[in-house]
Gaussian input, Z-matrix of N, CA and C with variables (Angstrom, degrees):
# hf/3-21g

backbone

0 1
 N
 C     1     B1
 C     2     B2     1     A1
 N     3     B3     2     A2     1     D1
 C     4     B4     3     A3     2     D2
 C     5     B5     4     A4     3     D3
 N     6     B6     5     A5     4     D4
 C     7     B7     6     A6     5     D5
 C     8     B8     7     A7     6     D6
 N     9     B9     8     A8     7     D7
 C    10    B10     9     A9     8     D8
 C    11    B11    10    A10     9     D9
 N    12    B12    11    A11    10    D10
 C    13    B13    12    A12    11    D11
 C    14    B14    13    A13    12    D12
 N    15    B15    14    A14    13    D13
 C    16    B16    15    A15    14    D14
 C    17    B17    16    A16    15    D15
 N    18    B18    17    A17    16    D16
 C    19    B19    18    A18    17    D17
 C    20    B20    19    A19    18    D18
 N    21    B21    20    A20    19    D19
 C    22    B22    21    A21    20    D20
 C    23    B23    22    A22    21    D21
 N    24    B24    23    A23    22    D22
 C    25    B25    24    A24    23    D23
 C    26    B26    25    A25    24    D24
 N    27    B27    26    A26    25    D25
 C    28    B28    27    A27    26    D26
 C    29    B29    28    A28    27    D27
 N    30    B30    29    A29    28    D28
 C    31    B31    30    A30    29    D29
 C    32    B32    31    A31    30    D30
 N    33    B33    32    A32    31    D31
 C    34    B34    33    A33    32    D32
 C    35    B35    34    A34    33    D33
 N    36    B36    35    A35    34    D34
 C    37    B37    36    A36    35    D35
 C    38    B38    37    A37    36    D36
 N    39    B39    38    A38    37    D37
 C    40    B40    39    A39    38    D38
 C    41    B41    40    A40    39    D39
 N    42    B42    41    A41    40    D40
 C    43    B43    42    A42    41    D41
 C    44    B44    43    A43    42    D42
 N    45    B45    44    A44    43    D43
 C    46    B46    45    A45    44    D44
 C    47    B47    46    A46    45    D45
 N    48    B48    47    A47    46    D46
 C    49    B49    48    A48    47    D47
 C    50    B50    49    A49    48    D48
 N    51    B51    50    A50    49    D49
 C    52    B52    51    A51    50    D50
 C    53    B53    52    A52    51    D51
 N    54    B54    53    A53    52    D52
 C    55    B55    54    A54    53    D53
 C    56    B56    55    A55    54    D54
 N    57    B57    56    A56    55    D55
 C    58    B58    57    A57    56    D56
 C    59    B59    58    A58    57    D57
 N    60    B60    59    A59    58    D58
 C    61    B61    60    A60    59    D59
 C    62    B62    61    A61    60    D60
 N    63    B63    62    A62    61    D61
 C    64    B64    63    A63    62    D62
 C    65    B65    64    A64    63    D63
 N    66    B66    65    A65    64    D64
 C    67    B67    66    A66    65    D65
 C    68    B68    67    A67    66    D66
 N    69    B69    68    A68    67    D67
 C    70    B70    69    A69    68    D68
 C    71    B71    70    A70    69    D69
 N    72    B72    71    A71    70    D70
 C    73    B73    72    A72    71    D71
 C    74    B74    73    A73    72    D72
 N    75    B75    74    A74    73    D73
 C    76    B76    75    A75    74    D74
 C    77    B77    76    A76    75    D75
 N    78    B78    77    A77    76    D76
 C    79    B79    78    A78    77    D77
 C    80    B80    79    A79    78    D78
 N    81    B81    80    A80    79    D79
 C    82    B82    81    A81    80    D80
 C    83    B83    82    A82    81    D81
 N    84    B84    83    A83    82    D82
 C    85    B85    84    A84    83    D83
 C    86    B86    85    A85    84    D84
 N    87    B87    86    A86    85    D85
 C    88    B88    87    A87    86    D86
 C    89    B89    88    A88    87    D87
 N    90    B90    89    A89    88    D88
 C    91    B91    90    A90    89    D89
 C    92    B92    91    A91    90    D90
 N    93    B93    92    A92    91    D91
 C    94    B94    93    A93    92    D92
 C    95    B95    94    A94    93    D93
 N    96    B96    95    A95    94    D94
 C    97    B97    96    A96    95    D95
 C    98    B98    97    A97    96    D96
 N    99    B99    98    A98    97    D97
 C   100   B100    99    A99    98    D98
 C   101   B101   100   A100    99    D99
 N   102   B102   101   A101   100   D100
 C   103   B103   102   A102   101   D101
 C   104   B104   103   A103   102   D102
 N   105   B105   104   A104   103   D103
 C   106   B106   105   A105   104   D104
 C   107   B107   106   A106   105   D105
 N   108   B108   107   A107   106   D106
 C   109   B109   108   A108   107   D107
 C   110   B110   109   A109   108   D108
 N   111   B111   110   A110   109   D109
 C   112   B112   111   A111   110   D110
 C   113   B113   112   A112   111   D111
 N   114   B114   113   A113   112   D112
 C   115   B115   114   A114   113   D113
 C   116   B116   115   A115   114   D114
 N   117   B117   116   A116   115   D115
 C   118   B118   117   A117   116   D116
 C   119   B119   118   A118   117   D117
 N   120   B120   119   A119   118   D118
 C   121   B121   120   A120   119   D119
 C   122   B122   121   A121   120   D120
 N   123   B123   122   A122   121   D121
 C   124   B124   123   A123   122   D122
 C   125   B125   124   A124   123   D123
 N   126   B126   125   A125   124   D124
 C   127   B127   126   A126   125   D125
 C   128   B128   127   A127   126   D126
 N   129   B129   128   A128   127   D127
 C   130   B130   129   A129   128   D128
 C   131   B131   130   A130   129   D129
 N   132   B132   131   A131   130   D130
 C   133   B133   132   A132   131   D131
 C   134   B134   133   A133   132   D132
 N   135   B135   134   A134   133   D133
 C   136   B136   135   A135   134   D134
 C   137   B137   136   A136   135   D135
 N   138   B138   137   A137   136   D136
 C   139   B139   138   A138   137   D137
 C   140   B140   139   A139   138   D138
 N   141   B141   140   A140   139   D139
 C   142   B142   141   A141   140   D140
 C   143   B143   142   A142   141   D141
 N   144   B144   143   A143   142   D142
 C   145   B145   144   A144   143   D143
 C   146   B146   145   A145   144   D144
 N   147   B147   146   A146   145   D145
 C   148   B148   147   A147   146   D146
 C   149   B149   148   A148   147   D147
 N   150   B150   149   A149   148   D148
 C   151   B151   150   A150   149   D149
 C   152   B152   151   A151   150   D150
 N   153   B153   152   A152   151   D151
 C   154   B154   153   A153   152   D152
 C   155   B155   154   A154   153   D153
 N   156   B156   155   A155   154   D154
 C   157   B157   156   A156   155   D155
 C   158   B158   157   A157   156   D156
 N   159   B159   158   A158   157   D157
 C   160   B160   159   A159   158   D158
 C   161   B161   160   A160   159   D159
 N   162   B162   161   A161   160   D160
 C   163   B163   162   A162   161   D161
 C   164   B164   163   A163   162   D162
 N   165   B165   164   A164   163   D163
 C   166   B166   165   A165   164   D164
 C   167   B167   166   A166   165   D165
 N   168   B168   167   A167   166   D166
 C   169   B169   168   A168   167   D167
 C   170   B170   169   A169   168   D168
 N   171   B171   170   A170   169   D169
 C   172   B172   171   A171   170   D170
 C   173   B173   172   A172   171   D171
 N   174   B174   173   A173   172   D172
 C   175   B175   174   A174   173   D173
 C   176   B176   175   A175   174   D174
 N   177   B177   176   A176   175   D175
 C   178   B178   177   A177   176   D176
 C   179   B179   178   A178   177   D177
 N   180   B180   179   A179   178   D178
 C   181   B181   180   A180   179   D179
 C   182   B182   181   A181   180   D180
 N   183   B183   182   A182   181   D181
 C   184   B184   183   A183   182   D182
 C   185   B185   184   A184   183   D183
 N   186   B186   185   A185   184   D184
 C   187   B187   186   A186   185   D185
 C   188   B188   187   A187   186   D186
 N   189   B189   188   A188   187   D187
 C   190   B190   189   A189   188   D188
 C   191   B191   190   A190   189   D189
 N   192   B192   191   A191   190   D190
 C   193   B193   192   A192   191   D191
 C   194   B194   193   A193   192   D192
 N   195   B195   194   A194   193   D193
 C   196   B196   195   A195   194   D194
 C   197   B197   196   A196   195   D195
 N   198   B198   197   A197   196   D196
 C   199   B199   198   A198   197   D197
 C   200   B200   199   A199   198   D198
 N   201   B201   200   A200   199   D199
 C   202   B202   201   A201   200   D200
 C   203   B203   202   A202   201   D201
 N   204   B204   203   A203   202   D202
 C   205   B205   204   A204   203   D203
 C   206   B206   205   A205   204   D204
 N   207   B207   206   A206   205   D205
 C   208   B208   207   A207   206   D206
 C   209   B209   208   A208   207   D207
 N   210   B210   209   A209   208   D208
 C   211   B211   210   A210   209   D209
 C   212   B212   211   A211   210   D210
 N   213   B213   212   A212   211   D211
 C   214   B214   213   A213   212   D212
 C   215   B215   214   A214   213   D213
 N   216   B216   215   A215   214   D214
 C   217   B217   216   A216   215   D215
 C   218   B218   217   A217   216   D216
 N   219   B219   218   A218   217   D217
 C   220   B220   219   A219   218   D218
 C   221   B221   220   A220   219   D219
 N   222   B222   221   A221   220   D220
 C   223   B223   222   A222   221   D221
 C   224   B224   223   A223   222   D222
 N   225   B225   224   A224   223   D223
 C   226   B226   225   A225   224   D224
 C   227   B227   226   A226   225   D225
 N   228   B228   227   A227   226   D226
 C   229   B229   228   A228   227   D227
 C   230   B230   229   A229   228   D228
 N   231   B231   230   A230   229   D229
 C   232   B232   231   A231   230   D230
 C   233   B233   232   A232   231   D231
 N   234   B234   233   A233   232   D232
 C   235   B235   234   A234   233   D233
 C   236   B236   235   A235   234   D234
 N   237   B237   236   A236   235   D235
 C   238   B238   237   A237   236   D236
 C   239   B239   238   A238   237   D237
 N   240   B240   239   A239   238   D238
 C   241   B241   240   A240   239   D239
 C   242   B242   241   A241   240   D240
 N   243   B243   242   A242   241   D241
 C   244   B244   243   A243   242   D242
 C   245   B245   244   A244   243   D243
 N   246   B246   245   A245   244   D244
 C   247   B247   246   A246   245   D245
 C   248   B248   247   A247   246   D246
 N   249   B249   248   A248   247   D247
 C   250   B250   249   A249   248   D248
 C   251   B251   250   A250   249   D249
 N   252   B252   251   A251   250   D250
 C   253   B253   252   A252   251   D251
 C   254   B254   253   A253   252   D252
 N   255   B255   254   A254   253   D253
 C   256   B256   255   A255   254   D254
 C   257   B257   256   A256   255   D255
 N   258   B258   257   A257   256   D256
 C   259   B259   258   A258   257   D257
 C   260   B260   259   A259   258   D258
 N   261   B261   260   A260   259   D259
 C   262   B262   261   A261   260   D260
 C   263   B263   262   A262   261   D261
 N   264   B264   263   A263   262   D262
 C   265   B265   264   A264   263   D263
 C   266   B266   265   A265   264   D264
 N   267   B267   266   A266   265   D265
 C   268   B268   267   A267   266   D266
 C   269   B269   268   A268   267   D267
 N   270   B270   269   A269   268   D268
 C   271   B271   270   A270   269   D269
 C   272   B272   271   A271   270   D270
 N   273   B273   272   A272   271   D271
 C   274   B274   273   A273   272   D272
 C   275   B275   274   A274   273   D273
 N   276   B276   275   A275   274   D274
 C   277   B277   276   A276   275   D275
 C   278   B278   277   A277   276   D276
 N   279   B279   278   A278   277   D277
 C   280   B280   279   A279   278   D278
 C   281   B281   280   A280   279   D279

   B1=1.4478
   B2=1.5294
   B3=1.3254
   B4=1.4495
   B5=1.5287
   B6=1.3326
   B7=1.4707
   B8=1.5333
   B9=1.3350
   B10=1.4619
   B11=1.5176
   B12=1.3224
   B13=1.4586
   B14=1.5191
   B15=1.3334
   B16=1.4676
   B17=1.5170
   B18=1.3015
   B19=1.4682
   B20=1.5228
   B21=1.3386
   B22=1.4641
   B23=1.5398
   B24=1.3048
   B25=1.4629
   B26=1.5213
   B27=1.3062
   B28=1.4573
   B29=1.5237
   B30=1.3381
   B31=1.4621
   B32=1.5225
   B33=1.3144
   B34=1.4621
   B35=1.5218
   B36=1.3196
   B37=1.4560
   B38=1.5300
   B39=1.3181
   B40=1.4623
   B41=1.5352
   B42=1.3445
   B43=1.4806
   B44=1.5208
   B45=1.3430
   B46=1.4623
   B47=1.5175
   B48=1.3498
   B49=1.4558
   B50=1.5212
   B51=1.3338
   B52=1.4600
   B53=1.5255
   B54=1.3359
   B55=1.4688
   B56=1.5079
   B57=1.3190
   B58=1.4590
   B59=1.5247
   B60=1.3149
   B61=1.4727
   B62=1.5344
   B63=1.3125
   B64=1.4707
   B65=1.5181
   B66=1.3094
   B67=1.4648
   B68=1.5250
   B69=1.3128
   B70=1.4666
   B71=1.5298
   B72=1.3041
   B73=1.4540
   B74=1.5288
   B75=1.3331
   B76=1.4624
   B77=1.5251
   B78=1.3101
   B79=1.4581
   B80=1.5364
   B81=1.3458
   B82=1.4711
   B83=1.5340
   B84=1.3267
   B85=1.4646
   B86=1.5332
   B87=1.3461
   B88=1.4548
   B89=1.5251
   B90=1.3217
   B91=1.4590
   B92=1.5304
   B93=1.3164
   B94=1.4704
   B95=1.5259
   B96=1.3212
   B97=1.4670
   B98=1.5217
   B99=1.3365
   B100=1.4657
   B101=1.5222
   B102=1.3332
   B103=1.4637
   B104=1.5206
   B105=1.3249
   B106=1.4609
   B107=1.5247
   B108=1.3147
   B109=1.4537
   B110=1.5151
   B111=1.3164
   B112=1.4592
   B113=1.5196
   B114=1.3049
   B115=1.4528
   B116=1.5358
   B117=1.3195
   B118=1.4594
   B119=1.5185
   B120=1.3078
   B121=1.4607
   B122=1.5292
   B123=1.3313
   B124=1.4531
   B125=1.5257
   B126=1.3267
   B127=1.4622
   B128=1.5342
   B129=1.3252
   B130=1.4588
   B131=1.5322
   B132=1.3106
   B133=1.4641
   B134=1.5193
   B135=1.3180
   B136=1.4550
   B137=1.5195
   B138=1.3273
   B139=1.4580
   B140=1.5307
   B141=1.3128
   B142=1.4667
   B143=1.5285
   B144=1.3146
   B145=1.4594
   B146=1.5057
   B147=1.3242
   B148=1.4548
   B149=1.5272
   B150=1.2916
   B151=1.4540
   B152=1.5235
   B153=1.3312
   B154=1.4754
   B155=1.5193
   B156=1.3176
   B157=1.4674
   B158=1.5318
   B159=1.3221
   B160=1.4607
   B161=1.5177
   B162=1.3220
   B163=1.4754
   B164=1.5238
   B165=1.3117
   B166=1.4670
   B167=1.5281
   B168=1.3206
   B169=1.4511
   B170=1.5276
   B171=1.3326
   B172=1.4739
   B173=1.5265
   B174=1.3104
   B175=1.4662
   B176=1.5242
   B177=1.3192
   B178=1.4584
   B179=1.5295
   B180=1.3302
   B181=1.4540
   B182=1.5183
   B183=1.3101
   B184=1.4749
   B185=1.5205
   B186=1.3489
   B187=1.4706
   B188=1.5246
   B189=1.3349
   B190=1.4581
   B191=1.5335
   B192=1.3468
   B193=1.4596
   B194=1.5258
   B195=1.3190
   B196=1.4593
   B197=1.5258
   B198=1.3353
   B199=1.4581
   B200=1.5414
   B201=1.3336
   B202=1.4644
   B203=1.5351
   B204=1.3287
   B205=1.4627
   B206=1.5235
   B207=1.3266
   B208=1.4657
   B209=1.5158
   B210=1.3357
   B211=1.4632
   B212=1.5271
   B213=1.3341
   B214=1.4687
   B215=1.5294
   B216=1.3344
   B217=1.4604
   B218=1.5276
   B219=1.3148
   B220=1.4568
   B221=1.5396
   B222=1.3512
   B223=1.4678
   B224=1.5290
   B225=1.3359
   B226=1.4681
   B227=1.5315
   B228=1.3261
   B229=1.4620
   B230=1.5138
   B231=1.3290
   B232=1.4605
   B233=1.5166
   B234=1.3199
   B235=1.4677
   B236=1.5154
   B237=1.3134
   B238=1.4720
   B239=1.5401
   B240=1.3211
   B241=1.4670
   B242=1.5243
   B243=1.3289
   B244=1.4718
   B245=1.5204
   B246=1.3452
   B247=1.4673
   B248=1.5313
   B249=1.3283
   B250=1.4591
   B251=1.5237
   B252=1.3177
   B253=1.4708
   B254=1.5270
   B255=1.3336
   B256=1.4770
   B257=1.5217
   B258=1.3165
   B259=1.4728
   B260=1.5176
   B261=1.3561
   B262=1.4675
   B263=1.5322
   B264=1.3169
   B265=1.4796
   B266=1.5230
   B267=1.3175
   B268=1.4543
   B269=1.5264
   B270=1.3179
   B271=1.4689
   B272=1.5088
   B273=1.3277
   B274=1.4737
   B275=1.5207
   B276=1.3091
   B277=1.4673
   B278=1.5225
   B279=1.3067
   B280=1.4511
   B281=1.4363
   A1=111.17
   A2=117.76
   A3=120.91
   A4=111.16
   A5=118.56
   A6=119.31
   A7=111.46
   A8=116.49
   A9=122.23
   A10=107.28
   A11=117.84
   A12=120.78
   A13=113.70
   A14=119.37
   A15=120.79
   A16=113.80
   A17=118.68
   A18=121.62
   A19=109.20
   A20=116.47
   A21=118.22
   A22=111.73
   A23=114.94
   A24=119.15
   A25=109.98
   A26=116.30
   A27=118.76
   A28=111.79
   A29=117.36
   A30=121.07
   A31=109.64
   A32=115.97
   A33=122.46
   A34=109.30
   A35=116.58
   A36=120.00
   A37=111.94
   A38=117.30
   A39=120.75
   A40=112.45
   A41=115.92
   A42=118.93
   A43=113.83
   A44=118.06
   A45=120.43
   A46=115.42
   A47=118.67
   A48=121.22
   A49=109.65
   A50=116.65
   A51=121.26
   A52=109.08
   A53=116.86
   A54=121.64
   A55=112.59
   A56=118.10
   A57=119.95
   A58=113.50
   A59=117.31
   A60=120.32
   A61=112.41
   A62=117.82
   A63=120.50
   A64=112.09
   A65=116.64
   A66=123.58
   A67=109.46
   A68=117.55
   A69=121.29
   A70=111.29
   A71=118.62
   A72=125.11
   A73=111.78
   A74=118.13
   A75=122.06
   A76=113.18
   A77=118.74
   A78=120.30
   A79=113.46
   A80=120.39
   A81=118.51
   A82=113.07
   A83=117.02
   A84=119.37
   A85=111.20
   A86=116.96
   A87=119.67
   A88=111.15
   A89=117.34
   A90=120.91
   A91=109.94
   A92=117.12
   A93=120.92
   A94=110.63
   A95=117.85
   A96=121.33
   A97=110.87
   A98=116.50
   A99=120.13
   A100=110.94
   A101=117.28
   A102=120.82
   A103=112.61
   A104=116.77
   A105=119.77
   A106=111.71
   A107=116.41
   A108=119.44
   A109=111.75
   A110=116.61
   A111=119.90
   A112=112.47
   A113=118.28
   A114=121.29
   A115=110.59
   A116=117.35
   A117=120.86
   A118=114.87
   A119=119.12
   A120=119.68
   A121=113.06
   A122=120.57
   A123=117.73
   A124=114.07
   A125=117.05
   A126=120.44
   A127=109.64
   A128=116.96
   A129=120.62
   A130=110.59
   A131=117.30
   A132=120.54
   A133=111.80
   A134=117.13
   A135=120.29
   A136=112.89
   A137=117.87
   A138=120.41
   A139=113.67
   A140=117.90
   A141=120.57
   A142=109.88
   A143=118.15
   A144=121.26
   A145=114.81
   A146=117.38
   A147=120.28
   A148=114.08
   A149=117.55
   A150=120.20
   A151=113.90
   A152=117.50
   A153=119.40
   A154=109.27
   A155=117.35
   A156=119.24
   A157=110.62
   A158=115.82
   A159=121.17
   A160=111.51
   A161=117.85
   A162=120.39
   A163=110.76
   A164=116.72
   A165=120.71
   A166=110.31
   A167=116.66
   A168=119.92
   A169=112.20
   A170=115.44
   A171=120.26
   A172=111.20
   A173=117.48
   A174=120.95
   A175=110.51
   A176=116.64
   A177=122.15
   A178=112.91
   A179=117.95
   A180=120.31
   A181=115.42
   A182=120.88
   A183=118.14
   A184=112.46
   A185=116.01
   A186=118.71
   A187=110.97
   A188=116.87
   A189=120.69
   A190=110.10
   A191=116.47
   A192=120.38
   A193=111.59
   A194=117.21
   A195=121.19
   A196=111.56
   A197=116.56
   A198=120.73
   A199=109.73
   A200=116.80
   A201=119.36
   A202=111.86
   A203=117.61
   A204=120.15
   A205=110.62
   A206=116.28
   A207=119.62
   A208=111.75
   A209=116.74
   A210=120.06
   A211=112.55
   A212=117.45
   A213=121.05
   A214=115.06
   A215=118.67
   A216=119.37
   A217=112.39
   A218=118.52
   A219=120.25
   A220=112.12
   A221=119.84
   A222=118.65
   A223=112.75
   A224=116.58
   A225=118.84
   A226=110.79
   A227=117.13
   A228=120.29
   A229=110.24
   A230=117.96
   A231=120.83
   A232=111.70
   A233=116.99
   A234=120.51
   A235=112.86
   A236=117.00
   A237=120.82
   A238=109.72
   A239=117.05
   A240=120.36
   A241=109.97
   A242=117.45
   A243=120.32
   A244=111.53
   A245=116.83
   A246=119.91
   A247=110.23
   A248=117.13
   A249=120.30
   A250=110.80
   A251=116.92
   A252=120.09
   A253=110.70
   A254=117.98
   A255=119.38
   A256=111.86
   A257=117.65
   A258=121.93
   A259=112.73
   A260=116.42
   A261=122.50
   A262=110.88
   A263=115.05
   A264=121.40
   A265=109.90
   A266=115.55
   A267=125.26
   A268=112.62
   A269=118.85
   A270=121.56
   A271=113.81
   A272=119.60
   A273=122.10
   A274=113.57
   A275=117.55
   A276=121.58
   A277=112.96
   A278=117.15
   A279=120.45
   A280=113.07
   D1=-27.26
   D2=-178.28
   D3=-118.83
   D4=104.69
   D5=176.32
   D6=-73.33
   D7=-28.89
   D8=172.99
   D9=-118.95
   D10=177.07
   D11=-169.31
   D12=-53.40
   D13=-52.85
   D14=-179.48
   D15=-125.03
   D16=9.93
   D17=179.65
   D18=-98.96
   D19=113.64
   D20=179.01
   D21=-72.50
   D22=157.33
   D23=176.78
   D24=-64.68
   D25=156.58
   D26=-179.04
   D27=-72.05
   D28=-32.43
   D29=179.11
   D30=-153.74
   D31=151.37
   D32=177.97
   D33=-68.81
   D34=133.01
   D35=-179.01
   D36=-72.81
   D37=-19.12
   D38=-178.07
   D39=-91.28
   D40=-51.77
   D41=-173.91
   D42=-109.19
   D43=-12.67
   D44=178.40
   D45=85.60
   D46=6.11
   D47=178.19
   D48=-62.55
   D49=130.47
   D50=179.78
   D51=-79.84
   D52=118.99
   D53=-179.25
   D54=-97.50
   D55=-6.56
   D56=-177.31
   D57=-85.49
   D58=4.24
   D59=-179.76
   D60=-95.49
   D61=5.78
   D62=-175.70
   D63=-69.39
   D64=161.74
   D65=176.68
   D66=-126.64
   D67=54.50
   D68=-176.91
   D69=-69.93
   D70=-35.62
   D71=178.91
   D72=48.86
   D73=-125.88
   D74=-175.26
   D75=-95.23
   D76=-2.58
   D77=-174.91
   D78=-58.96
   D79=-41.40
   D80=177.18
   D81=-58.62
   D82=-37.29
   D83=177.82
   D84=-65.14
   D85=-38.94
   D86=177.50
   D87=-65.51
   D88=-37.84
   D89=177.77
   D90=-63.46
   D91=-42.50
   D92=179.25
   D93=-64.63
   D94=-41.66
   D95=178.74
   D96=-60.98
   D97=-44.86
   D98=179.05
   D99=-63.45
   D100=-45.46
   D101=178.40
   D102=-61.63
   D103=-45.59
   D104=179.67
   D105=-62.81
   D106=-38.83
   D107=178.27
   D108=-63.13
   D109=-42.21
   D110=-179.55
   D111=-74.19
   D112=-25.58
   D113=178.53
   D114=-84.42
   D115=-49.30
   D116=-169.34
   D117=-83.89
   D118=-36.50
   D119=-175.00
   D120=-60.47
   D121=-46.59
   D122=177.20
   D123=-63.35
   D124=-37.34
   D125=179.07
   D126=-68.41
   D127=-41.59
   D128=178.02
   D129=-62.76
   D130=-41.48
   D131=178.94
   D132=-61.76
   D133=-36.02
   D134=177.99
   D135=-71.44
   D136=-34.33
   D137=-176.72
   D138=-83.13
   D139=-14.43
   D140=179.70
   D141=-59.96
   D142=-42.14
   D143=-179.43
   D144=-90.69
   D145=14.39
   D146=-175.15
   D147=-82.35
   D148=-9.41
   D149=179.91
   D150=94.76
   D151=-2.05
   D152=175.76
   D153=-67.76
   D154=144.50
   D155=177.20
   D156=-61.44
   D157=145.52
   D158=-178.41
   D159=-61.19
   D160=-33.98
   D161=178.20
   D162=-62.45
   D163=-40.27
   D164=178.39
   D165=-63.97
   D166=-41.61
   D167=178.32
   D168=-66.69
   D169=-35.58
   D170=179.95
   D171=-70.03
   D172=-22.91
   D173=175.45
   D174=-89.97
   D175=-39.03
   D176=-175.35
   D177=-65.52
   D178=-54.91
   D179=-170.45
   D180=-69.17
   D181=-40.37
   D182=173.65
   D183=-63.63
   D184=-35.99
   D185=178.73
   D186=-65.96
   D187=-43.57
   D188=178.83
   D189=-63.91
   D190=-42.32
   D191=179.52
   D192=-62.53
   D193=-39.98
   D194=179.96
   D195=-65.81
   D196=-44.03
   D197=-179.52
   D198=-65.78
   D199=-45.16
   D200=179.81
   D201=-65.37
   D202=-38.43
   D203=178.59
   D204=-63.26
   D205=-42.81
   D206=178.65
   D207=-66.07
   D208=-33.54
   D209=179.98
   D210=-75.93
   D211=-28.52
   D212=-174.83
   D213=-94.21
   D214=-17.95
   D215=-172.65
   D216=-68.08
   D217=-39.59
   D218=-179.23
   D219=-67.89
   D220=-47.02
   D221=175.81
   D222=-62.81
   D223=-33.77
   D224=178.56
   D225=-66.83
   D226=-41.84
   D227=178.48
   D228=-66.23
   D229=-42.22
   D230=176.08
   D231=-60.87
   D232=-39.60
   D233=177.60
   D234=-65.72
   D235=-40.09
   D236=178.81
   D237=-66.26
   D238=-43.43
   D239=178.77
   D240=-64.66
   D241=-41.79
   D242=178.67
   D243=-64.51
   D244=-38.92
   D245=177.80
   D246=-63.91
   D247=-44.34
   D248=178.73
   D249=-62.23
   D250=-41.61
   D251=179.17
   D252=-65.03
   D253=-42.38
   D254=-176.48
   D255=-69.29
   D256=-25.15
   D257=179.23
   D258=-98.86
   D259=2.38
   D260=-178.09
   D261=54.48
   D262=45.36
   D263=-179.32
   D264=-90.82
   D265=162.71
   D266=173.32
   D267=46.95
   D268=-118.62
   D269=-174.20
   D270=-76.66
   D271=-6.17
   D272=-178.80
   D273=-94.86
   D274=7.92
   D275=-175.35
   D276=-68.75
   D277=-25.85
   D278=-173.93
   D279=-82.02

């Protein structure tokens, strides 16, 4: 579905469905932010009292957040586009 990192193909090679008519906008980023908050905040709260130096935590958690955000943004965008397609929303109404 994605020939480049976040740009969907213009049409499905199998069925011809046009994927470039979606209106995903910023919603995938909001989904990733919510997921990262629910995943990382409890883990971060547990590691604060673990005795690790604060400098290590200040390097560790932004790095983990960046890697997870990059890993989750494409599936989140694909999920939003698939949801819009299944509900015939926005550009898929026709």
